[in-house]
C-alpha positions, 0 to 999 in steps of 0.5 A: 395611026399612019399607014406605016404604023398600021402596016407595022402592026399588021406585020407584027400580027402576021408574026404572032397571030395568036397574041391576044393583046396584038389581035385586040390592038389590030381590032382597035386600029381597024376601027380608028381607020374606019374599017369597022367591017374588017375589025369584027373578026379581030374583036371575035378573035381577041375575045376567044384568045382571052385578051386582057382588056375585055371591057374595052373589047366588049365596048368596041366590038358592040359599038362596031356591030351597031355602026355596021347595022348588026343591031341584034348582034350588038345587043348580044355583045353588050349584054355579054359584056354587062354579064362581066361588068354589070355596072359599066356606064359606057356598056349600058349607054351603048346598049341603049343605042343598040336597043333603040336601033333595033326598035326597042325604044322603051327598053333603051329609054329605061336603060338610060333613065336607070343609068342617070338615076344610079349615077346621081345625074338628076339631083333630087329627082333620082327616086322618081327617075328610077321609078319611071325607068321601070314604069314609063307608061304610068300616068294618072 
């Protein structure tokens, strides 16, 4: 997005600050420009205003929080998103990254193993991978 396009988007928002879809687009635009810290309040407003693309907002918002080091907040956003979109693979993958970043490697690996097994990405080993997703520490 060029500077001119970004400035035009911000001017449109100034003229209609409560348009949830416009607020969402401004959040995305900030992220694309590497302005993650500045994107956060727009994501929050987009959710509060009831923007239609809630899945995209949860994914973008949580990812942005993770990137800026707010790992606990990112986990909360991803979990909130998964309450509405429980099977979304992107939310689950990003949740695993945030879990890892906050030091919960076991839950992160379990989340990814479960996702792999459910999406049939491990061929005939699906049952075993699904089992060990819940029993990572089991050995004989």
